[in-house]
C-alpha positions in Angstrom: 20.2 -61.2 130.1 23.9 -60.5 129.4 23.1 -62.4 126.0 20.1 -60.3 124.9 21.8 -57.1 126.0 24.8 -58.1 123.7 22.2 -59.2 120.7 20.5 -55.7 121.2 23.6 -53.5 120.8 25.2 -55.8 117.8 21.6 -54.9 116.0 21.7 -51.3 116.8 25.3 -51.2 115.4 24.3 -53.2 111.9 21.3 -50.8 111.8 23.6 -47.8 112.3 25.9 -48.8 109.2 23.0 -49.7 107.0 21.4 -46.1 107.8 25.0 -44.3 107.0 25.4 -46.4 104.0 22.0 -45.1 102.7 22.4 -41.9 103.3 25.9 -41.9 101.4 24.0 -43.1 98.7 21.4 -40.8 98.4 23.7 -38.0 98.6 25.5 -39.7 95.5 22.6 -39.8 93.6 21.4 -36.0 94.0 22.0 -33.7 91.5 24.6 -31.3 92.4 24.0 -27.5 91.1 20.5 -27.4 90.1 18.1 -29.3 88.2 18.9 -31.9 85.6 16.7 -30.5 83.0 18.5 -27.2 83.1 21.5 -24.8 84.9 20.7 -23.6 88.2 18.1 -20.9 87.4 15.6 -18.9 89.7 14.4 -16.3 87.6 15.8 -13.2 85.8 19.5 -12.7 86.2 20.6 -10.2 88.2 22.9 -7.2 88.0 26.2 -8.8 88.4 26.6 -7.6 91.9 24.4 -9.5 93.8 21.8 -6.3 93.5 18.0 -6.3 92.1 17.0 -8.7 89.8 16.7 -7.0 86.1 13.7 -6.1 84.4 13.1 -8.7 81.5 11.5 -8.1 78.1 11.2 -11.2 75.3 11.0 -9.9 72.0 8.3 -11.4 69.7 11.3 -13.6 67.9 12.1 -14.7 71.4 15.1 -12.5 72.3 15.7 -11.4 75.6 16.2 -7.9 76.3 17.3 -7.1 80.1 17.2 -3.8 82.0 18.2 -2.4 85.6 14.8 -2.1 87.8 15.4 1.8 87.5 15.6 2.2 84.0 12.8 2.4 81.2 11.1 -1.3 80.6 13.4 -2.8 77.7 10.6 -2.9 75.2 11.6 0.1 74.6 15.6 -1.2 73.9 13.7 -3.8 71.3 11.9 -1.3 69.7 14.9 1.5 69.2 17.1 -1.5 67.6 14.5 -2.8 65.0 13.4 0.7 64.0 16.5 0.4 61.5 15.6 4.5 59.9 15.0 5.9 63.5 11.6 7.3 62.4 9.7 6.4 65.5 7.8 3.5 63.8 8.3 0.0 63.2 7.5 -1.6 59.4 6.6 -5.1 58.7 9.8 -5.2 57.0 11.8 -3.9 60.2 10.3 -6.3 62.3 10.6 -9.4 59.9 14.5 -8.2 59.7 14.6 -8.0 63.2 13.3 -11.4 63.8 15.6 -12.8 61.1 18.4 -11.7 62.9 18.0 -13.3 65.9 17.5 -16.8 64.0 21.2 -16.3 62.9 22.1 -15.8 66.6 20.0 -19.0 67.5 21.2 -21.0 64.4 24.6 -21.2 66.0 26.2 -23.7 63.2 24.8 -21.5 60.4 23.2 -24.4 58.6 19.7 -22.6 57.8 18.0 -24.6 60.4 17.5 -24.4 64.1 17.7 -28.2 65.4 16.4 -29.2 68.2 20.0 -29.1 70.1 20.0 -25.3 69.2 16.7 -24.8 70.7 17.8 -26.3 74.1 20.7 -23.9 74.2 18.2 -21.0 73.4 16.2 -22.1 76.0 19.1 -22.9 78.7 21.5 -20.4 77.6 20.2 -17.3 75.8 16.3 -17.1 77.7 16.5 -19.1 80.7 14.1 -17.0 82.2 11.1 -19.0 80.4 12.3 -22.3 82.0 9.4 -23.8 84.2 12.0 -23.5 87.1 12.3 -19.8 86.6 11.0 -17.8 89.6 7.7 -15.8 89.0 8.0 -14.0 92.2 10.0 -11.4 90.2 6.6 -10.0 89.1 5.8 -8.7 92.4 8.7 -6.8 92.5 9.1 -2.9 92.0 7.6 -1.5 88.9 9.6 -0.9 85.9 10.5 1.7 84.4 9.2 3.8 81.3 5.9 4.5 80.2 2.4 3.7 82.0 -0.2 2.5 79.8 -2.7 4.9 78.9 -6.1 4.4 80.1 -4.9 1.7 82.9 -5.7 1.3 86.1 -5.9 3.8 88.9 -4.6 3.6 92.4 -8.3 3.9 93.8 -9.4 0.7 91.8 -10.8 -1.6 94.1 -10.6 -4.4 91.5 -7.0 -4.1 91.3 -5.8 -7.0 93.0 -8.2 -9.2 90.8 -7.0 -7.7 87.5 -3.4 -8.7 88.5 -4.3 -12.3 89.3 -6.3 -12.8 86.2 -3.8 -11.1 84.4 -1.0 -14.4 85.4 -3.6 -16.9 84.5 -2.6 -19.3 81.4 0.6 -17.9 81.2 3.6 -19.6 80.5 7.2 -19.4 79.8 7.9 -16.3 77.9 4.4 -15.2 78.0 4.9 -13.5 81.2 7.3 -11.1 79.6 6.0 -10.9 75.8 3.9 -8.9 73.8 2.1 -12.3 72.8 1.1 -15.1 74.7 3.4 -17.6 72.9 5.5 -19.4 75.8 8.3 -20.8 73.4 8.6 -18.2 70.5 11.3 -20.0 68.9 9.5 -23.4 69.0 6.4 -21.6 68.1 7.9 -21.1 64.7 7.8 -25.0 64.0 5.0 -24.9 61.5 4.9 -28.6 60.5 6.5 -29.5 63.9 9.4 -31.6 63.1 11.4 -30.0 65.7 13.7 -28.3 63.1 13.1 -24.4 62.3 14.1 -23.5 59.2 14.5 -19.4 58.1 11.3 -19.5 56.1 9.4 -20.8 59.0 10.8 -18.2 61.2 10.1 -15.4 58.9 6.6 -16.8 58.3 5.5 -16.6 61.7 7.3 -13.0 62.4 4.9 -11.6 59.4 2.1 -13.3 61.3 3.3 -11.7 64.9 3.3 -8.2 63.0 0.1 -8.7 61.8 -1.4 -9.3 65.4 0.6 -6.6 67.0 -0.8 -4.0 64.0 -4.1 -3.6 65.3 -5.1 -1.1 63.0 -3.9 -2.3 60.0 -2.1 0.3 58.7 1.3 -1.7 58.3 3.2 0.3 61.4 3.9 -0.4 65.0 4.1 2.6 67.7 6.3 1.9 70.6 3.4 4.0 72.9 0.5 1.9 71.2 2.1 -1.6 71.9 0.0 -3.5 74.6 2.3 -4.0 77.8 3.4 -7.3 78.7 1.9 -9.0 81.7 5.1 -8.8 83.9 5.0 -5.0 83.2 1.5 -4.6 83.9 1.4 -6.6 87.1 4.4 -4.9 88.6 2.4 -1.4 87.9 -0.8 -2.7 89.8 1.4 -4.0 92.7 2.9 -0.6 92.7 -0.5 1.1 92.7 -2.1 -1.4 95.6 1.2 -0.4 97.9 0.3 3.3 97.2 -3.5 2.8 98.5 
């Protein structure tokens, strides 16, 4: 019996050593500081003081605009900057010029081409909100500031919840924060799918995007006539539900 007891103790001791070694190996292999395919990113950035998450708007060219929760929704900031002559209307020329300015930002080496590496830098450093790892729970947060959509849902609308759910279907990446349903606006300009986006390609897709937004075909965009982004509409719907 003594021999059996000694053998059991020896086996248990050896087993504990193996388990400890396996745990150490697993810890050494685990990624530190976030997922391997991007930075530790859990959604739109906060205000720098640990406060609420910022509102996010992704321009048609893919540039992120951010604002505090109680500020006007940042589509207004994009429109004001793109409106070069400050006449309250955005022409095709101004729209395209704004897009090409952002092209220069993403084209870090200034060779006239957005490479695959530069596109990755865009996703991870400039607009990490569009990554699959981003937390979409921000869309259930407080309503963004700024204008309310004319003819939009009313607090008494019994279908508000269904509309909110349906608005979030079939959306990915930048589409949550954009006027257009495009998950990756920079990659979306790659017309020949060669993972290299030229300035000509970027300009061509900017013209097409303007045409889509210019629903009345008058060659001008008006801020109040632009569609709301899904995150903007869903936040307003949630606020309406809370007021019921």
